[in-house]
N, C-alpha and C positions, 0 to 999 in steps of 0.2 A: 302450652298444651298440657292438659291433665295426664299424668303419666300412666294412668289406667288405660288410656287409649293405645299405648304399645300393645298390650296383650289382645285389646279388641282387634286391632288391625293385624296381628299375628293370626287370629282366628281366620282373617279373610284370606291371607296367603296359604294358610293350610287347606282351606276348602279348594282353592284353585289347584294346589299341588296334588291332592288326593284324586281330583277328578281327572287331571292330565295323566296321572300315574296308571290309570286303566288302559291308556294308549301306548305305554312304553314298548318300544320295539315292534309295533304293528305297521310301521311304514307309512302311516297316514298323519302327517303333521297337521292338516286342516282339522281333522276331527279331534286331535289332541288340543289344539288351541281353542276350538269351539267349546269343548267341555270345561277347560280352564276358565274361560270368558264367562260362561253361564253360571258357574259356581261362585266365582269372584263377585259378580253382580248381585247374586242373591245374598251372599254374606255381607256385603256392604250395608244392606238394609237393617242389619242387626247392631250396627255400630252407632252409638250416640253422638253423632256429629253430622253436619249437613256438608257434603262434599261436592266438589265440582271437578270433573275429570279435565285436567289440562294437557296430559299427555296420555293417549290411549290407543285404541284400536284404529283410530282414523277419524275422518269427518263422518257427520250423521249419515250421509248417503253411501258410505263405504262400510259401516259397521252398524249392526242392529243393537249392540250393547257396548257400553264403556267407550262411547265415541267422545270425542273432544267436545266440551261444553255440557255434557250430561250431568244431571244432578243425581247424586246417590246419598243414601242415608234418609233417616225420617225427616218429614217435612215439618219440622218444629222450630219456630223461630227463636225459641230460648236456647237452642243448641249452638255450639261453636261452628263457625264457618271455616272450612279449610279447602286448599287446592291439593289435589292428588295426581300423581303420576303413576301409571300402572304398566306392567307387562305381565299379564296373567301367566304366559309361558315364555320366558326368556330362553332361547335355544329350542325353538320348535323342532328343528331337525334332529337335535341331540335327543329329544324325547322320542320321536318317531323311529329312530335308528338304534335306540337303547345305548346311546353314548354318554359318557360322563358330563355333568355340569348344568344340566337344565334346572331352571328355577322359576318359582312364582314370586314376584317381586313387586313392591310399591314404596312410594315415598309420600309423606304427607307434611305440609307446611301451611303456615297462615296464608290467607288470601294474598294473592299478588307476589308471593316469596318464591315461586318456582317459574323458571324460564319456560315460556310456551314455546318449545322447540318444534319447528317445522319437521316434517318426515323426510329428511335429507340426510347426507353424510356429514361426519364431523372428524377432523383430525384431532387426536387425543394423546395426551401423555399423563400418567398417573404414577404416583408412588406413595410410600408411607410418610409419617410425620418427620423422618429424618431429611427427607428431601425438600422440605418447604423452603421456597425461595432459591433452590439450587438447580432445579431443571425448568426448561422452557421450551415451547415450540419454536422459539426464535433461534435455539441453538442447535448445532449438528448433533446427530445420534451419538457421535464418539464423545463430545463435549458433555452431553446429558449422562452418558453411561459413566464417564469418568467422575464427574461431579457428584453423582449418587454414591458412587464407591468410596469417594473420600468422606462423604458425609456419614456413611455407615461403617467407616473403618475397615473396608475390605478392599480386596483387588477387584479390578473390573471383571476378571475371569471367574469370580465367585458369585456374580450376580446372574439371576434369571430374569429375562424379559419374556412377556407374552405378547405375541403378534398374531393376528388373525392370518389364517393361511389363505391369502388371496394373491393373484398375479400383481396386483398394484403395490405389493409390499416387498417385491423382489430386491429392489435396490436398498430399501431400508434394512432388509434381513442381512444383506451382504455387509453393509456398513457396520451394523451391530456386531456381527460375528468378527469382522476385521479388527473392532476395537477390543474384542475379548469376550463379548456377552455370550452366555448360554441362551438359546432361543427355544422357548416352548411355543410351538404352533398349535393353535386351536381352530377348529372348523367353523364353529359358530359360538356366539354368546360371549360378550366382552364384559357384561356387568360383573359377574363373579370374579373374574381376574382382577378388576379394578379394586373391588372390595377387599380382595385377598392381599393386595399390596400393603394394606394397613394391619395385617395380622401376621406377625413374625412367623408363627409355626406353618404358614401356608407354603413357605418356600419361593414365593413370587415376590420379586423386588419392583418391577416396574411393568407397566403396560404402554404400548407405543402403536400408533398406526391409525388408520382410518376405519371407522365403524359408524354405527347409527347414531344420529343426533339424539333422539329420544332416550336411547340407552346411555348417552353421555350425561344426560341430566340425572338419570337414576343412579349412575356410579358417582357422579359429583355429590349427590346427597349423602350417600354413605361415607365418602371422603370427608365431607364437612363434618359429619358426626364424629369421626375418629382423628380428626386433626391432620389429615394427609394433604397431599398436593394433587391438584388436577388442572389441566388447561385444555381447552377445546376451541377448535375454529371451524365454522360451518364450510362445508365443501358442496357447493351448489351444482346441481347437474344441468340446470337451465335456468333462463330468466324468470320463468314462473315460480320456481322454488325461491329465489331471491326476492321476488315481489311478495311472496306470501310471508316470509320471514318479516319483512318491513311491515306488513299489514298486522302481524301479530304482535308489534311493538318493538322491534329492534331497530334502533336508530343508526347503528352502524354493523350491518350484517357480515362485515369482513374483519372485525375485531378479534383479537385473541381474548377468549372468555376465561376468567379465573373462576375459582370455586364460588366466590360470592357474587358473580355475575350470573351463575347458574342457579344458585340456590343460597338462601340466607335466612337468619332467624332461627327460631325454634323448629327443628325438623325431626321427623321420624322416618326411620328406613327399616323396612321388614322384608326378609327374603326366607323362603321355605325350599328346601330341596326336593326336586322331582326325580332326578337321577343322580347318584352319588358322584361327588367330584371333589376336588382339593378343598373346596370351601365348606360344603354341607353334604351330609348323608342324604340320600334320596328316600322316597317312600318305600317302606318294606312291610309286606304282609306276613305276620306270623300267626298261624291259626286264624281266628276271627278278629284279629286286632291289627290295625295299621300304625306303624311306628313312623315318626316324622322328627326332623330336626330343622329349627329355624334359628335365624340370626335377627335380633331385634336391637336397633340402635336409637339412641336419643341424644340429640346435639347439645341440649341444655346442661346435661350433667356428664356427657362423654360416656354414658353407661354403654357397655357392650354386654348383651344377654344372649346366651346360647339356651334355646328352649327346646326340651325334649318332650314330645308329646305322643301318647298312644291313645287311639279311639277305637271304639266298637265300629267294626267295618259295616254292619248291618244297620246300626243306628244312623251312621253318616248317610248312607245311601238314601234312607227314608227322609232325612231332614233336609238334605241339599238337592238331591236328584229330583225331588218333587216339589221343590220350592215354587 
């Protein structure tokens, strides 16, 4: 993919982040998500690529925009065809309640190179490049913690592991603490922590536990770009979800999925902060200008770009809110 597309797709997540930011702390997650979806959908039309949403807001009858299978971008047969995974507002509750870590995020790959993940749960484990080949969902929490500590040249009690704060993780948390780990519990949003495992200054060493499968693909895309480790295994809630996974092309819905099962080839990953967190600063308004921070990754070169942008708030509203 042309490297200029990195900046084009950064503008897409910026649009979603700015629109969602108007709802920070207002307690209305649905309105925040709807604003992000509308702005992201409009911004896609300015990107010179023909995209198909493979992970989005749900099926056509569940979502009016950014639904699975929707075509985005100019209808020009000369343009590159790509598959796109989106989460216009990762951490809807974080935004609604003014809590850290909400993002607008997307991943882009050549057609057929992103797993079409059903909207179910996924057991996940992720870490940075030092842990490649060292951790596995087939190992115990203690073995994974100690293996990663050895790979990083640290003691187990020097590692920080992010786990979603859910009752289903009570045993996992107990085992990790018994093995020496520092546990950082998060209420929502596990894409940002997965990305952060590959960024040493984040202070996050590993992500462990069960979260959303679509978010798993997005996290794996970032890990793929930065050379980290990610494994996932779908956790179906019923037979209908299993059947849907098979219908979407999964030959073995019970397999442990490695990074390259989830995403492969030339991949772009972009995230823009909505509320400030350990990975990115959120949208801040200073006078008549909005200040944003984005992370843009490209797998082909391993490039990690931190993009700081400020825009005229009034011009933005005119351009996107009335698109």
